[in-house]
Every structure is written in structure tokens, then in C-alpha cells.
N, C-alpha and C positions, 0 to 999 in steps of 0.2 A: 482413417475414421470409419467406423462401422455404422451403417444405416440400417435400422430395423424397419421392415415394412410389415404392417399388420393388416391382414384381410379377415374381417369377420364375415361369416357366411351362414346362411340358413336355406337349405333346399335350393341351391343355385348351381348344382352340378353341371348344368348345361352351359353356364356362363363362365364358370371358374377357370377352365383351361386357358382362355384368352387372357384373363387377369394374371395368372401365374406366369404364362409365357412372356408377357410384357415385362415382368420383373427379370426373368431369365435373359431377356434380350438387352438389358441395360448396358450402356457403354461403361458405366462405373460398376465395378464388380465386387467391392468390399461391402456386401450387404448380407442380411439374413431375412428370410421371409417366414413369418409366423401366420399360419392359417388357423383361425379359431372357429371350429365348427360348433355352432350354437344349437346343438341337438337336432341336426338334419335327419330326415327320414328317407332321403334319397341316397344315391351312391356317391356322396361327397367324399367319404373316406377312401373309396376305391380310386376316385379321380386323382386325389392328392398322392396316393401311394404309388402311382405310375411314374412320378418324378423322383429320380434317384439322387438328385443334387443334395449334398449334405447341408447346404445352407437353408434348406426348407424344413420347417418344423410344423407338424400337425398336432393340434390340441383339440380334444373333444370336451364339451361341457353340456350339461343338461340345459334345455332351452331357457334362457334367462334374458333375452333381448340383446340388442347390439351394443348398448352401453356397457353391460357386464362383459360381453365378449371382447370389446376393445380394452377394457380394464384388465382382463385376463391376459391379453396379449402384451400389454404394457408391463405387467408383473413378470413376464418371462423374457422380455426384450433385453438383449445384451448391448445394443447399439448406443452410440453417443447421441444420436438423433433418431426420432421415431416418425415415420411417415405412415399414412393410412391410405388404403385402397379398398374400395368396395368390390365385392365379387363380380359385379356386372360392369365394372370400369376397367380401363387399361391405361398404362403409361406409354407415352412416347419414349423412344429408346434413350434419349439424352436427358431425361427428367432428373435422375439422381445425380448425374454429372453436373448439371447446372445448379442443383441445390447445394452440392458440396462446394462448388466454386464460390457461391454466394456466401455460404457460412464461413469459409476461410477468409474471404475479403472483409466481411463485416466483423468477424471475431467477437461476437456477442452471444451471450446466453439469451436466446430469443425464440420466438415462434415465427416460422417462415411460411409463406403461402404463394401459390402459383395460379396461373390462369386455369380455366376449365372450359372444355368444349363439350357441348351437348349434341349428340348425334342421334337422329331418328332414322334408323336403318330402313324402316318401312316406307317412310316418305322421301328418303334420300336427301334429308336436309341436315345442315350443320350450323350451330350457333356458337361462336367463341365469346365467352364472357371474360373480359380482361380485368385484372385486379387494379389496385391503385395504391399509392404510397400513403401510409398513415404516420402521423407524428406521435411521439411518445412524450408526455402522457397522452393517452388515447382520448380523442373527442368522441364521447359515447353517442352523441347525436348522429355523427357520421357513421359509426359502426352499426347502429341499430337500423339504418336504412339499407345496409349491405347484407348480402347473403353469402357467407363463405362456408362452403361445404367441407366436411371432414376430409375427403380425399384430396383437397387442395393443400392441406396442412402438413408441414414437417416441423416438429417441435423438439427442443432439447429434452432428452429423457428425464433429466432431473426436474424439469418443470412438470411433466406429465405424471411423475410419481407423486408429486405434491398436489396436483390439480387434476383429478380424474373425472371421467364422465359420470353424471348423476344417474344411477340405475333406476330412479323413480320417474324419470322423464323419457317419453317414447318418441316425441317429435320435437325438434328444436334443441335437442341435447347438445349438439355441436355448437350452436349459437350461445347457449348458456355457458358452456365451458370456456368459450373464447372470451367472453366478458370477464370471467374470473382471471384468466391468464393475462389479458391485456391490461388489467388493473395494476399488474406488477412488472410485466415484461413487455419489450417492444414486439410489434407485429410488423414483419419486414416482407415487402412484396418482391418477388423474384420475377422479372419480366423476361420476355424473349424465349419462347418455346419450351419452357419447363412445364409442360402441359399434361394434365390428366384428362382423359376422355370419359365421359359418362354416357352410356348408351341408354336411350329412353325405350322402355318396353312396358307391356301391360303388367308385368310382375314386379315392377319397382315398388319398394316399400313406401315411397312417397306418393305413388300413383294409386292410392286406394280407390276402389270402386265407389266407396262412400267418402267423398272428400269432406263432408261435414264432420264426420267422426275424426278424421285426421286433424282438421282445424280445431276441433274441441280439445284435442290433446295438445295442440300448439298453444291454445289459450291457457291451458294449465301451466305450460312452461313460461309463458309471458308473465302471468300473474306471480309466479314464483320469482322470476327475475326482477319484477318491479316491487318486491317486498323491501322493507327498509334496510335490511342487512346485506343486500346484494349490490355489487358494483353497477349493474345496469340501471339501478334506481336513480343514478346520477343524471340520467338522460332528462331532458326537459319534459314538462308535462305535455306540451304540444306533440313532441315526437312519440312519447309513450302512448298517448291517446290515438295518434295516427296509426301506430303499429297495431294496437288493439282493435281499432276500427276495421282494418283489413282482415284480421283473423275472424272477427265477429261476422263480417260479410261472407267470408268463405265458409264459415260454419253454418250459415243460413241456407246455402244453396240447395243441397239435397232435400233438406226438410221442407223448404218452400215448394219444390217440385212434387213432393209427396203430399202436399196440402196440409202440412202440420204447422200448428201455431207456434211451436218451438222455433221454427225457422223465422217466423215473423218477429218474434221477440229478439232473436239474434240480430235481425235486420235493423230493428229500431235502435238497439245498442250501438250498432255500427254507425248509424246516422248521427246519433247524439254524441258519440265519442269524437266525431270530426265533422262539425257542421260547416266548416269552410272547405271541405273536400271538393275537388273538381268533379267528383262522381256523384255529388249530392242529387242532382236532377235525375240522373240514371237510377239511383237507389230509390228515389221517390216513385219513379215509374214502375220499378219492380214491386214496391209495396202496393201501389194502386192496382197493378195487375193481379196480385195475390188476393187482395180484398174483393175485387170484382170477379174473381174466379175465371179470369181470362188465361186459361192454361197454356194455350198455344203461344200467346204473346209473352207470357212469363218464361216459357221454355226458350223462346228466341232470345230474350233479354239475357237470361242466365248463361246462354251458350256463347255470348259475345266474347 
């Protein structure tokens, strides 16, 4: 069984060797690695060219964002199953071996996913986020509370050729895709060390300096998912409102700190979307601090 590993990358030449070498170090060897360079302006091409292994393919495209890069990788993949790895992540050596063992034992056309460990090298901290078993058909209320990142996923190639990443979405595109996939196919958790490691650093695409902007893009994704024709719309109103409330609050943060009323408007939407939230009193304190221009208290509250 061939496993295709797709790494989309953009100006991550400094991180890329660790990701590539973690694939080269796999105990399971029947794989291909496709590095899709999304218009990098650094020395990404030179970094990849140093590896002479014939299982590694380099593809360059004009900058089109990571969804398009992943779709490009899917189009070129020859494997029976496709795994994803971000260029600032790396795999533990037995990851592909564990995945193949599980696929063989389940013998289902499905999407599989594994644990993920977040490593902050500057702080010297590690956090292991373990997955859980889902039943099929999927309980969308359960899935909408979870966050399953693309590097955790290994999915049958035939599924991904029919259900690709939406290039119109910049944040939460993996979540949106997973809802479409799990509407038709099982999502199977692989426990016990089939782990991908995500290194936290300042350049991470999800660690924007302006988190409000990132959350606004996530709101766009959520509103798309909660449209009538999307499988995620089957979630309960309570759960959809709770998820929107979180994003509205995150979108408010930087705007509030900058003294902008746009942040206050987002904060009010967050409050009214989930009036039974355990954070209601906290959010009211944030609103009061903003209205009374207590900037130091506001900053302290938002940094909690």
C-alpha cells in the first residue's frame, strides 16, 4: 500500500528539513512525499533539491494559499491513502506504520486520524491532544466541539479526489472539509503513538499577530458551514451559536485593545449568541472595561 504524504509550504525553508527528514525516517517505507511550494520567495526549492530520494517530488505553484496547494498535491498523489504534514510539523518514526496497520485491520474506505502533540520549544513545554472514537453516522454536535487539524488526517485517496479543500476559505478549511467527508464516510481514530508533532512558533499561519483578522476569516468559514446546503448545518442551534460565540469573541480582541467599536460589536454578538455561557460574566466585565476606557484592566482581562 502506497501512502502519499503532502507537505504544502510557503517560505518555511528553515523548518522544512525537519519535516522531510521525519518522513525519511519512517519505519514504513512504501510512501511518496509531495512537497507543494506555494510560491515561496525563500530558498525552499534548494532545500528540497538537496534530497536525492526518488520518493520525493517537488511541485511549484504561484501563491494560491494552502487549500489550493493541498489540492494540487492530491491531484498528483499516487498513493492509496493520503496523509498531510505541515512544513513546521514532523512525524514520529512509527506514524505511517501504525496508520497502515489500522487501515488493514479496519478494511474500510474511510478517513483516519491520530493524536497530535503541541511543542513550544522556546518554553520547553509539550501538550498531547488525544483523539477519540466517533460513531458513524457522525454526531455533528460532537464533531463541531472538536478541532482535528489537517496533519492528523490520513484519508483514502478516492475520498479526497471527490471532496477537496475549499480554496475560498483561509481559516478552518480543514474543519469544513471534514464535515463534508464524515457526512458520507467513517472517521476512525488511531490511538497509541501514531502521532504528528506541531511546533509552535511566531511564524505559524494560525498565530497571526492580529488574531481578530484570523477569527474574522474563521467566522466566514463557520457561516458557510452553517448554510442550508452544508452537512454542518445539521448541528443543533445551541452548538452552532456556541461555536459562533467563541469566534465572535476572538474576533473582538485586537479591535477592543485598539479602542475600536468594531470590537465591541463583535463582543456583543458573542454575548447574545450564547447567553448561558460560563464566560458571560467575564465578557460583561470586558465590555464594561471597554466602555469605561479602563485600558489596563481591559488588557489584563483579554490576556487571560
